VOFIVEX-439480 format. One record per residue: residue in three letters; x, y, z of N, C-alpha, C, O in turn. Coordinates in steps of 0.02 Angstrom, whole numbers, padded with zeros to 5 digits, always signed. Example, Ala and Ser with C-alpha at 12.3 -4.5 7.8 and 13.67 -1.06 7.14 Angstrom:
BEGIN
ala+00660-00284+00390+00615-00225+00390+00660-00165+00390+00712-00166+00423
ser+00642-00112+00354+00684-00053+00357+00645+00002+00394+00670+00057+00402
END
This chain:
BEGIN
met-00400-01579+00320-00437-01547+00375-00447-01595+00434-00494-01588+00472
ser-00402-01643+00442-00410-01692+00495-00395-01661+00563-00418-01686+00615
lys-00354-01606+00563-00338-01573+00625-00373-01506+00629-00383-01473+00578
leu-00391-01486+00690-00425-01422+00699-00376-01365+00684-00322-01364+00713
pro-00394-01318+00639-00350-01263+00623-00332-01222+00685-00373-01214+00730
ile-00271-01197+00687-00248-01158+00744-00285-01092+00749-00302-01070+00804
asn-00299-01060+00693-00332-00995+00693-00379-00987+00633-00383-01031+00590
val-00413-00930+00633-00462-00917+00580-00429-00914+00512-00456-00940+00463
gln-00371-00883+00508-00336-00875+00445-00321-00943+00413-00331-00953+00353
thr-00297-00990+00454-00282-01057+00429-00346-01091+00405-00346-01123+00352
tyr-00399-01084+00443-00463-01115+00425-00489-01087+00359-00511-01125+00316
val-00485-01021+00351-00510-00989+00290-00470-01012+00229-00498-01023+00176
lys-00405-01018+00238-00363-01043+00183-00383-01114+00163-00385-01131+00104
gln-00399-01155+00213-00421-01223+00199-00488-01224+00162-00498-01263+00116
ile-00533-01180+00183-00598-01174+00150-00589-01153+00077-00621-01180+00032
gln-00545-01104+00066-00533-01080-00002-00502-01135-00045-00518-01141-00104
ala-00458-01175-00015-00428-01230-00052-00480-01283-00069-00480-01312-00124
leu-00525-01295-00022-00579-01344-00033-00626-01320-00088-00649-01360-00129
glu-00641-01255-00088-00685-01228-00140-00652-01233-00209-00685-01248-00259
tyr-00587-01222-00211-00550-01229-00275-00552-01301-00299-00560-01315-00358
leu-00544-01347-00251-00546-01418-00268-00615-01437-00295-00620-01476-00343
asp-00667-01410-00264-00735-01424-00288-00745-01400-00360-00778-01433-00400
arg-00715-01342-00376-00725-01313-00442-00687-01353-00496-00710-01357-00553
thr-00631-01381-00479-00587-01411-00530-00588-01487-00531-00576-01518-00582
tyr-00603-01517-00474-00596-01590-00467-00642-01629-00514-00621-01676-00547
ser-00706-01609-00515-00755-01646-00555-00735-01649-00629-00740-01701-00661
his-00714-01591-00654-00694-01588-00725-00634-01633-00739-00634-01671-00787
val-00584-01629-00697-00523-01670-00706-00539-01744-00700-00515-01785-00738
lys-00581-01761-00650-00599-01831-00638-00634-01860-00699-00616-01914-00723
asn-00683-01824-00725-00721-01849-00783-00676-01855-00845-00684-01901-00886
lys-00629-01808-00851-00584-01811-00908-00539-01872-00905-00527-01904-00956
val-00515-01889-00845-00471-01947-00836-00510-02012-00851-00486-02055-00886
ile-00571-02017-00823-00611-02077-00833-00628-02086-00907-00625-02142-00933
his-00645-02031-00940-00661-02035-01011-00602-02059-01052-00609-02100-01098
ser-00543-02033-01036-00483-02052-01074-00467-02126-01063-00449-02161-01111
leu-00473-02150-01001-00457-02219-00986-00510-02266-01017-00493-02321-01040
ser-00572-02245-01017-00624-02286-01046-00613-02297-01120-00628-02350-01147
asn-00586-02247-01153-00573-02253-01224-00521-02307-01239-00520-02338-01292
leu-00477-02318-01190-00427-02370-01199-00459-02439-01206-00434-02482-01242
leu-00515-02449-01172-00548-02514-01173-00588-02526-01237-00610-02582-01251
lys-00596-02472-01276-00634-02479-01338-00589-02501-01396-00614-02514-01451
val-00526-02507-01384-00479-02529-01436-00496-02601-01455-00499-02645-01412
glu-00506-02612-01519-00524-02679-01542-00464-02726-01532-00407-02709-01547
val-00480-02787-01507-00428-02837-01494-00443-02898-01538-00500-02921-01540
asn-00394-02924-01572-00401-02984-01614-00428-03041-01570-00395-03062-01523
ser-00489-03065-01587-00521-03116-01544-00481-03179-01538-00478-03211-01485
arg-00449-03198-01592-00409-03260-01589-00349-03251-01543-00333-03295-01502
leu-00316-03193-01551-00259-03180-01507-00280-03176-01435-00246-03199-01390
phe-00338-03146-01425-00363-03140-01357-00378-03209-01326-00364-03221-01267
thr-00407-03253-01368-00422-03321-01345-00358-03359-01327-00354-03394-01277
val-00308-03351-01370-00243-03384-01357-00214-03359-01292-00189-03398-01251
cys-00217-03293-01283-00189-03263-01221-00224-03291-01160-00193-03305-01108
gln-00290-03298-01166-00328-03324-01108-00309-03397-01095-00304-03417-01037
gly-00299-03436-01150-00282-03507-01142-00216-03517-01107-00208-03563-01067
phe-00169-03474-01122-00103-03480-01089-00098-03435-01028-00043-03426-01000
glu-00155-03407-01007-00156-03362-00948-00108-03304-00955-00075-03283-00907
ile-00104-03278-01016-00063-03218-01029-00108-03157-01025-00161-03155-01056
glu-00086-03108-00988-00126-03047-00979-00126-03006-01043-00073-02986-01068
ser-00184-02993-01070-00190-02955-01132-00186-02880-01117-00189-02859-01059
lys-00179-02839-01170-00177-02767-01164-00243-02741-01136-00245-02695-01096
glu-00297-02773-01158-00364-02753-01133-00369-02766-01058-00396-02725-01021
asp-00343-02823-01036-00345-02839-00964-00306-02788-00924-00328-02766-00871
lys-00247-02769-00950-00205-02720-00915-00242-02653-00911-00241-02621-00858
asn-00273-02631-00966-00310-02568-00965-00368-02569-00916-00380-02521-00880
arg-00405-02627-00916-00461-02632-00870-00439-02632-00798-00470-02600-00755
arg-00385-02667-00785-00359-02669-00716-00336-02599-00694-00347-02578-00637
phe-00304-02563-00739-00281-02495-00724-00340-02449-00711-00338-02407-00665
leu-00393-02457-00752-00452-02416-00741-00484-02431-00674-00508-02385-00640
asp-00486-02495-00654-00514-02513-00589-00474-02481-00532-00502-02458-00483
glu-00408-02479-00541-00366-02448-00489-00380-02373-00484-00384-02345-00429
ile-00388-02342-00542-00403-02270-00542-00471-02257-00510-00478-02210-00472
gln-00519-02299-00525-00586-02292-00495-00582-02299-00419-00617-02263-00383
thr-00540-02344-00396-00532-02352-00323-00503-02289-00292-00525-02267-00239
val-00452-02260-00325-00421-02198-00300-00472-02142-00300-00476-02103-00252
ile-00512-02137-00353-00563-02084-00358-00615-02092-00303-00636-02043-00273
thr-00634-02154-00289-00683-02167-00236-00656-02143-00168-00691-02112-00129
arg-00593-02159-00156-00562-02138-00092-00557-02062-00088-00568-02032-00035
leu-00540-02031-00145-00535-01958-00146-00603-01926-00135-00609-01876-00099
asn-00655-01955-00166-00723-01930-00154-00741-01932-00080-00769-01885-00053
gln-00724-01988-00048-00738-01996+00023-00700-01945+00065-00726-01917+00113
ala-00637-01933+00045-00596-01884+00082-00625-01814+00076-00624-01775+00124
ile-00650-01797+00016-00679-01731+00005-00742-01722+00046-00753-01669+00076
val-00784-01773+00047-00846-01771+00087-00829-01762+00161-00861-01724+00196
lys-00779-01799+00183-00758-01795+00253-00731-01725+00269-00745-01698+00323
ala-00693-01696+00222-00666-01629+00233-00723-01578+00238-00720-01533+00281
his-00774-01584+00196-00831-01539+00199-00868-01546+00266-00887-01497+00297
asp-00877-01608+00288-00910-01619+00353-00871-01587+00409-00899-01555+00454
ser-00805-01597+00407-00762-01569+00459-00765-01493+00459-00767-01461+00511
ala-00764-01464+00398-00767-01391+00393-00832-01364+00419-00833-01313+00454
asp-00888-01398+00403-00953-01375+00427-00958-01377+00503-00988-01332+00533
lys-00928-01428+00534-00930-01433+00607-00892-01376+00640-00910-01355+00695
arg-00840-01351+00607-00799-01299+00637-00821-01228+00618-00796-01179+00645
lys-00869-01224+00572-00888-01159+00545-00914-01112+00599-00895-01053+00600
asp-00958-01136+00642-00986-01093+00694-00932-01067+00741-00934-01009+00762
leu-00884-01110+00757-00829-01089+00800-00789-01034+00767-00771-00985+00799
met-00775-01041+00702-00736-00991+00667-00775-00926+00659-00746-00872+00661
lys-00841-00931+00649-00882-00870+00646-00876-00831+00712-00870-00770+00711
ala-00878-00867+00767-00872-00834+00832-00804-00801+00840-00799-00746+00867
lys-00752-00834+00816-00685-00806+00821-00679-00742+00779-00646-00694+00800
ile-00710-00743+00721-00708-00683+00678-00744-00626+00713-00721-00569+00713
gly-00801-00642+00744-00839-00591+00781-00799-00560+00837-00807-00501+00852
gln-00755-00599+00868-00713-00574+00923-00658-00527+00898-00633-00485+00935
lys-00640-00534+00835-00586-00493+00807-00608-00420+00797-00567-00375+00801
ile-00672-00409+00784-00696-00342+00768-00689-00293+00827-00661-00239+00818
pro-00714-00310+00887-00704-00262+00943-00631-00252+00961-00611-00198+00983
lys-00590-00303+00951-00518-00296+00964-00487-00246+00915-00444-00206+00933
leu-00510-00248+00852-00485-00201+00802-00507-00130+00819-00468-00083+00812
lys-00570-00122+00841-00594-00056+00861-00553-00028+00918-00535+00031+00918
glu-00538-00070+00967-00499-00048+01025-00429-00028+01003-00403+00024+01026
ala-00398-00067+00961-00330-00052+00937-00330+00013+00896-00282+00052+00900
thr-00382+00023+00856-00386+00084+00815-00395+00146+00859-00366+00198+00845
ser-00436+00140+00911-00446+00196+00957-00380+00216+00991-00365+00275+00998
ala-00343+00165+01013-00278+00178+01045-00229+00211+00996-00191+00255+01014
phe-00232+00188+00934-00190+00216+00881-00208+00289+00868-00164+00332+00864
leu-00273+00303+00862-00296+00371+00847-00278+00419+00904-00263+00477+00891
glu-00281+00394+00965-00263+00436+01022-00191+00462+01017-00176+00519+01035
lys-00147+00420+00992-00078+00440+00982-00071+00488+00923-00032+00536+00925
val-00109+00475+00870-00104+00516+00809-00124+00588+00822-00092+00634+00796
val-00177+00599+00862-00204+00667+00871-00167+00707+00924-00189+00761+00944
asp-00112+00681+00948-00070+00717+00996-00051+00785+00968-00032+00791+00909
glu-00055+00837+01009-00042+00906+00987+00030+00915+00961+00043+00962+00923
lys+00075+00873+00982+00145+00882+00961+00153+00875+00885+00200+00902+00856
phe+00106+00839+00853+00110+00830+00781+00084+00891+00743+00086+00893+00681
leu+00060+00941+00780+00035+01003+00749+00077+01063+00768+00066+01118+00743
ser+00125+01053+00813+00164+01108+00840+00233+01114+00806+00268+01064+00798
val+00251+01174+00787+00316+01187+00757+00372+01179+00807+00431+01173+00789
asp+00355+01179+00871+00406+01173+00923+00430+01101+00932+00480+01089+00966
ser+00395+01053+00904+00415+00982+00909+00479+00971+00869+00486+00998+00814
pro+00527+00932+00896+00589+00918+00860+00575+00882+00794+00542+00830+00794
leu+00599+00909+00739+00578+00887+00673+00593+00813+00660+00547+00774+00647
leu+00655+00794+00664+00674+00725+00646+00644+00674+00693+00622+00620+00672
glu+00642+00690+00757+00613+00644+00807+00538+00636+00795+00512+00581+00799
thr+00504+00691+00780+00432+00689+00767+00417+00651+00703+00370+00611+00700
leu+00458+00663+00651+00449+00628+00588+00458+00553+00597+00419+00513+00570
gln+00508+00534+00636+00520+00462+00648+00461+00431+00685+00441+00375+00670
glu+00433+00468+00732+00377+00441+00771+00315+00432+00727+00279+00382+00733
ile+00301+00480+00683+00242+00475+00640+00253+00420+00587+00204+00390+00565
glu+00314+00408+00568+00328+00353+00521+00317+00285+00555+00295+00237+00522
his+00331+00281+00619+00316+00219+00656+00240+00209+00660+00216+00153+00656
leu+00204+00264+00668+00131+00259+00669+00104+00238+00601+00053+00204+00597
glu+00138+00258+00548+00117+00236+00481+00121+00160+00475+00076+00128+00448
ala+00175+00131+00501+00183+00058+00499+00128+00024+00541+00102-00028+00522
arg+00113+00054+00596+00060+00027+00639-00008+00032+00604-00050-00013+00611
ser-00019+00086+00568-00081+00095+00531-00088+00043+00476-00143+00018+00464
ala-00033+00026+00444-00035-00025+00391-00058-00092+00419-00094-00129+00386
leu-00037-00108+00480-00057-00171+00512-00132-00171+00526-00166-00221+00516
leu-00158-00114+00550-00230-00109+00564-00271-00116+00499-00322-00149+00498
thr-00246-00085+00446-00281-00089+00382-00281-00162+00357-00332-00185+00331
gln-00225-00196+00365-00222-00266+00343-00268-00310+00384-00300-00356+00357
lys-00274-00297+00448-00320-00336+00490-00392-00327+00467-00431-00374+00465
ala-00409-00265+00450-00477-00251+00425-00489-00289+00360-00543-00317+00350
arg-00440-00290+00316-00447-00327+00253-00453-00402+00265-00493-00435+00232
asp-00415-00427+00312-00419-00499+00329-00488-00518+00354-00517-00568+00333
ile-00516-00477+00399-00582-00491+00426-00634-00491+00370-00678-00534+00368
thr-00628-00442+00324-00674-00439+00267-00670-00502+00225-00721-00530+00205
glu-00609-00525+00212-00599-00586+00173-00628-00647+00209-00660-00689+00178
phe-00617-00650+00274-00644-00706+00313-00721-00707+00309-00751-00759+00298
gln-00751-00648+00317-00824-00644+00315-00851-00663+00246-00902-00697+00242
gln-00818-00641+00194-00841-00658+00127-00835-00733+00114-00879-00763+00084
thr-00780-00763+00136-00769-00834+00124-00820-00876+00161-00844-00927+00135
leu-00837-00856+00222-00885-00894+00263-00957-00870+00252-01003-00891+00288
glu-00966-00826+00202-01033-00801+00184-01068-00768+00243-01127-00780+00257
leu-01031-00726+00278-01059-00686+00333-01073-00616+00308-01051-00596+00254
asp-01111-00578+00349-01121-00507+00333-01053-00472+00338-01017-00479+00388
val-01037-00434+00287-00971-00401+00285-00974-00335+00324-01017-00293+00310
ser-00929-00327+00371-00927-00266+00412-00892-00210+00374-00854-00222+00327
thr-00906-00148+00395-00871-00090+00367-00820-00067+00419-00832-00072+00479
phe-00765-00042+00395-00711-00020+00440-00691+00052+00425-00632+00068+00416
asp-00742+00096+00421-00729+00167+00407-00684+00198+00460-00645+00242+00445
tyr-00691+00174+00522-00651+00204+00576-00576+00190+00567-00534+00229+00588
val-00560+00133+00535-00490+00118+00520-00465+00165+00466-00409+00192+00471
asp-00505+00175+00414-00486+00220+00359-00480+00292+00384-00434+00328+00363
ser-00526+00312+00428-00525+00381+00453-00462+00394+00496-00430+00446+00490
ala-00445+00345+00538-00385+00353+00579-00322+00355+00537-00276+00393+00550
arg-00321+00314+00485-00264+00315+00440-00258+00382+00403-00202+00407+00394
ser-00314+00410+00383-00313+00474+00350-00285+00529+00395-00246+00571+00372
glu-00305+00529+00458-00278+00577+00506-00202+00571+00512-00167+00621+00515
met-00179+00510+00513-00107+00498+00517-00070+00521+00454-00017+00551+00458
leu-00100+00506+00396-00066+00521+00332-00056+00596+00322-00004+00616+00295
tyr-00104+00637+00342-00095+00710+00334-00040+00736+00380-00003+00782+00361
arg-00035+00708+00439+00020+00728+00483+00087+00704+00456+00137+00739+00461
leu+00087+00645+00427+00148+00619+00396+00169+00664+00337+00228+00680+00329
lys+00120+00683+00295+00135+00729+00239+00166+00793+00265+00214+00819+00236
leu+00137+00820+00319+00160+00883+00347+00233+00879+00368+00273+00921+00348
trp+00250+00829+00407+00318+00825+00435+00369+00803+00383+00427+00823+00387
arg+00348+00763+00335+00394+00747+00280+00409+00809+00238+00465+00820+00217
ala+00357+00849+00227+00366+00910+00188+00411+00960+00224+00455+00991+00194
leu+00401+00967+00290+00443+01011+00329+00516+00990+00324+00561+01032+00320
his+00527+00924+00326+00596+00899+00322+00624+00907+00251+00679+00933+00242
glu+00587+00884+00202+00611+00884+00133+00620+00955+00106+00670+00970+00073
trp+00572+00998+00120+00576+01066+00094+00623+01109+00137+00668+01141+00111
gly+00611+01108+00202+00650+01153+00246+00721+01132+00257+00767+01174+00254
asp+00732+01068+00270+00799+01045+00290+00842+01021+00231+00903+01019+00236
val+00810+01004+00176+00849+00975+00120+00851+01024+00061+00904+01050+00043
leu+00793+01035+00030+00792+01075-00031+00812+01148-00019+00855+01175-00053
val+00779+01180+00030+00792+01251+00042+00864+01262+00062+00895+01311+00039
glu+00891+01219+00104+00961+01226+00124+01008+01221+00065+01058+01257+00060
lys+00991+01175+00018+01033+01168-00042+01028+01230-00085+01079+01254-00110
trp+00968+01257-00094+00959+01315-00137+00988+01379-00105+01015+01421-00140
lys+00981+01385-00040+01005+01446-00006+01080+01456-00014+01103+01512-00021
thr+01116+01402-00014+01189+01406-00019+01214+01408-00091+01274+01417-00102
ala+01170+01398-00139+01190+01397-00209+01206+01468-00233+01168+01515-00218
pro+01260+01477-00270+01275+01543-00299+01217+01565-00344+01185+01524-00377
phe+01204+01630-00345+01148+01656-00382+01149+01634-00455+01097+01619-00485
glu+01209+01633-00485+01216+01616-00555+01195+01544-00570+01179+01527-00627
gln+01195+01500-00518+01180+01430-00529+01108+01411-00509+01089+01353-00512
val+01070+01461-00490+01002+01448-00468+00959+01426-00527+00955+01461-00578
asp+00926+01368-00520+00881+01343-00572+00809+01363-00552+00776+01329-00513
val+00787+01419-00580+00721+01446-00561+00665+01397-00577+00619+01390-00538
ser+00669+01364-00635+00615+01318-00655+00611+01258-00607+00555+01237-00590
glu+00667+01232-00585+00667+01176-00537+00634+01197-00472+00593+01161-00444
ile+00653+01255-00447+00626+01279-00383+00551+01293-00390+00512+01278-00345
thr+00531+01321-00446+00460+01337-00457+00417+01274-00458+00363+01272-00427
val+00441+01222-00493+00403+01159-00497+00397+01129-00427+00343+01108-00407
asn+00452+01126-00390+00450+01099-00322+00406+01141-00276+00369+01114-00234
ala+00409+01206-00285+00368+01251-00243+00294+01239-00254+00254+01240-00207
glu+00275+01226-00317+00204+01212-00332+00182+01147-00299+00127+01144-00270
asn+00224+01096-00302+00207+01032-00271+00198+01039-00195+00150+01013-00167
tyr+00245+01074-00164+00241+01080-00091+00188+01131-00069+00163+01128-00013
thr+00170+01177-00114+00114+01221-00099+00049+01180-00094+00009+01191-00049
lys+00041+01132-00139-00018+01088-00138-00020+01049-00072-00073+01042-00041
ile+00038+01023-00051+00040+00985+00012+00022+01030+00071-00016+01010+00114
ala+00049+01091+00071+00035+01138+00126-00039+01154+00130-00068+01156+00184
leu-00071+01165+00072-00142+01181+00071-00185+01120+00090-00236+01128+00123
gln-00164+01060+00069-00199+01000+00090-00197+00992+00166-00248+00977+00197
cys-00139+01002+00194-00132+00996+00267-00174+01049+00303-00205+01035+00354
glu-00175+01109+00275-00214+01163+00306-00289+01146+00306-00324+01160+00354
arg-00313+01116+00251-00384+01099+00245-00403+01040+00289-00460+01037+00314
asn-00358+00993+00300-00377+00930+00331-00351+00921+00403-00368+00871+00436
leu-00311+00967+00427-00287+00963+00496-00321+01017+00537-00345+01067+00509
pro-00323+01009+00603-00357+01059+00646-00328+01129+00636-00269+01138+00623
glu-00371+01179+00643-00349+01248+00636-00298+01267+00690-00298+01238+00745
gly-00257+01314+00674-00209+01340+00724-00144+01301+00729-00105+01312+00775
ser-00133+01256+00682-00071+01217+00684-00012+01261+00665-00009+01288+00609
thr+00035+01269+00711+00094+01310+00696+00141+01274+00648+00180+01306+00613
ala+00138+01209+00647+00180+01171+00600+00156+01182+00529+00197+01190+00483
val+00091+01182+00518+00063+01196+00452+00080+01267+00431+00099+01279+00373
ala+00074+01315+00477+00089+01385+00462+00163+01393+00442+00180+01431+00397
arg+00206+01356+00476+00278+01359+00461+00292+01332+00391+00332+01360+00354
leu+00259+01276+00373+00269+01248+00306+00246+01297+00253+00281+01308+00203
lys+00188+01328+00263+00162+01376+00214+00211+01435+00206+00224+01457+00151
gln+00237+01459+00262+00283+01515+00260+00346+01498+00220+00368+01536+00178
leu+00374+01439+00236+00436+01418+00202+00425+01412+00126+00466+01436+00087
val+00370+01381+00107+00357+01370+00036+00339+01435+00001+00366+01449-00053
phe+00295+01475+00031+00272+01536-00002+00328+01587-00009+00332+01621-00059
asp+00371+01592+00042+00427+01639+00039+00471+01625-00021+00491+01670-00058
phe+00486+01561-00031+00529+01542-00088+00492+01551-00154+00520+01576-00203
arg+00429+01531-00155+00391+01535-00217+00384+01607-00240+00390+01622-00300
glu+00370+01652-00194+00360+01722-00211+00425+01758-00229+00424+01811-00260
thr+00481+01728-00210+00545+01758-00226+00568+01741-00298+00607+01778-00327
met+00543+01687-00325+00567+01662-00390+00559+01712-00448+00605+01719-00487
pro+00502+01747-00454+00497+01796-00510+00550+01850-00505+00576+01873-00556
ile+00567+01870-00443+00618+01921-00433+00687+01894-00451+00728+01928-00482
val+00699+01831-00431+00763+01799-00448+00771+01796-00524+00825+01809-00550
glu+00717+01779-00558+00719+01774-00630+00732+01843-00661+00769+01849-00710
ala+00700+01893-00632+00709+01961-00659+00780+01986-00648+00809+02018-00692
leu+00809+01971-00589+00877+01994-00575+00929+01957-00617+00986+01980-00623
gly+00909+01901-00645+00955+01864-00688+00955+01890-00760+00992+01865-00802
asn+00914+01939-00773+00910+01968-00840+00975+02002-00859+00998+02047-00824
arg+01006+01980-00914+01071+02006-00935+01066+02077-00966+01117+02108-00980
his+01006+02101-00976+00996+02166-01006+00990+02222-00954+00980+02280-00971
leu+00995+02204-00889+00993+02256-00837+01055+02300-00843+01111+02275-00849
arg+01044+02366-00842+01100+02414-00847+01115+02444-00779+01081+02429-00730
val+01167+02485-00776+01190+02515-00713+01135+02552-00678+01126+02545-00617
glu+01097+02592-00716+01044+02631-00684+00988+02586-00655+00956+02604-00606
his+00978+02529-00687+00929+02482-00660+00951+02455-00592+00912+02452-00545
trp+01015+02437-00588+01042+02410-00525+01040+02464-00470+01028+02448-00412
gln+01052+02526-00489+01050+02580-00439+00979+02588-00411+00970+02598-00351
glu+00929+02582-00455+00860+02587-00432+00842+02528-00387+00807+02536-00336
ile+00865+02469-00406+00850+02409-00366+00881+02414-00297+00848+02400-00247
lys+00944+02436-00293+00978+02442-00229+00947+02497-00186+00944+02491-00125
ala+00925+02550-00218+00891+02604-00181+00826+02578-00151+00808+02595-00095
leu+00790+02538-00191+00726+02510-00167+00737+02463-00108+00698+02462-00060
leu+00791+02423-00113+00805+02375-00059+00844+02407-00002+00855+02375+00050
arg+00865+02470-00011+00903+02506+00040+00967+02468+00059+00980+02454+00117
thr+01005+02453+00009+01068+02417+00020+01121+02441-00029+01105+02461-00085
asp+01183+02440-00007+01239+02457-00050+01274+02394-00075+01326+02397-00107
tyr+01244+02336-00060+01275+02273-00081+01281+02271-00158+01233+02289-00193
pro+01339+02251-00184+01349+02250-00257+01309+02195-00292+01338+02146-00315
leu+01245+02204-00295+01202+02153-00325+01219+02141-00398+01212+02085-00422
glu+01240+02193-00433+01254+02186-00504+01310+02136-00519+01316+02111-00575
glu+01351+02121-00468+01405+02072-00478+01379+02000-00475+01414+01953-00494
arg+01319+01994-00450+01287+01928-00445+01332+01877-00409+01335+01818-00428
ser+01365+01899-00358+01411+01855-00320+01379+01830-00256+01412+01798-00215
phe+01315+01845-00246+01281+01826-00185+01247+01758-00194+01239+01733-00250
ser+01227+01729-00138+01190+01666-00140+01115+01682-00139+01095+01738-00126
leu+01076+01632-00153+01003+01641-00151+00980+01658-00081+00934+01697-00071
gly+01012+01627-00032+00994+01641+00038+01007+01713+00057+00967+01744+00093
glu+01061+01741+00033+01076+01811+00047+01025+01857+00013+01005+01908+00041
leu+01004+01838-00047+00954+01878-00082+00888+01878-00043+00856+01930-00035
ile+00868+01819-00020+00805+01814+00018+00809+01855+00081+00758+01882+00104
ala+00869+01860+00111+00878+01899+00172+00864+01973+00160+00848+02009+00207
phe+00870+01995+00098+00853+02065+00082+00777+02077+00081+00754+02133+00072
asn+00739+02022+00090+00665+02026+00090+00640+02054+00024+00596+02097+00022
val+00668+02029-00031+00650+02055-00097+00577+02042-00114+00547+02079-00153
ala+00548+01989-00085+00478+01971-00101+00430+02026-00079+00375+02031-00106
ala+00451+02068-00031+00408+02121-00005+00400+02177-00056+00356+02219-00050
tyr+00445+02178-00107+00444+02233-00156+00418+02209-00223+00414+02249-00270
END
């Protein structure tokens, strides 16, 4: 900590490292000293020791004691360095507190600007170009993630420096507004442009009713979530509901028409009801063609 940290994040990391050192250093230091002290308790033959001293030969005990003295010197210097680091950190604490305080209004301002973009009417209108709108809301999702991370960082800084922890409900609320719009446009793309197009062109004989039913239930939940949590009158939400419900309500009829026990007279009644001469009994039509007969209305 000899140099002033460039920013709050660097300072907080240094504080956290210092706290970790405080928790572990004392235990390790005492353990090292205890182990080295035990070396000096080794009994030394007094006669051999006297001979070694007479010839100025360094004994094992002398080497251990000298090594222990060196370790003690290192520990003393480390103790001084830790004290100096704490003093340095304390001197900078007020400055860092002020910097953290400056981050909060900046986050509020950034969140307000973000929310202003999120609530744009184009994200609720079916007339907005699908892929372009989806791409734009996905960019907003990335921007929202940055705002959320900044809020978490500030919370961590405040906790580390033992400050009052702020709440960032406005960040969570703005993100929630964005996420429902993202759900809406992803569902419109995935259901309308991908799944439905695949199913519409599939021959009737190859239609997997169970697969479509499971997917329809999932996207029904998404449509209802969007309806509950987005402003009323959204034509994009209405479009998603229509797409999903039309397919979902058609599935029981598709399943019934796939019944191999239907006889000629049954097909005649069905065609009379639908007012069509199309040879439905041949089952050579696609699911899209069947839906075009508006079978769900019957």
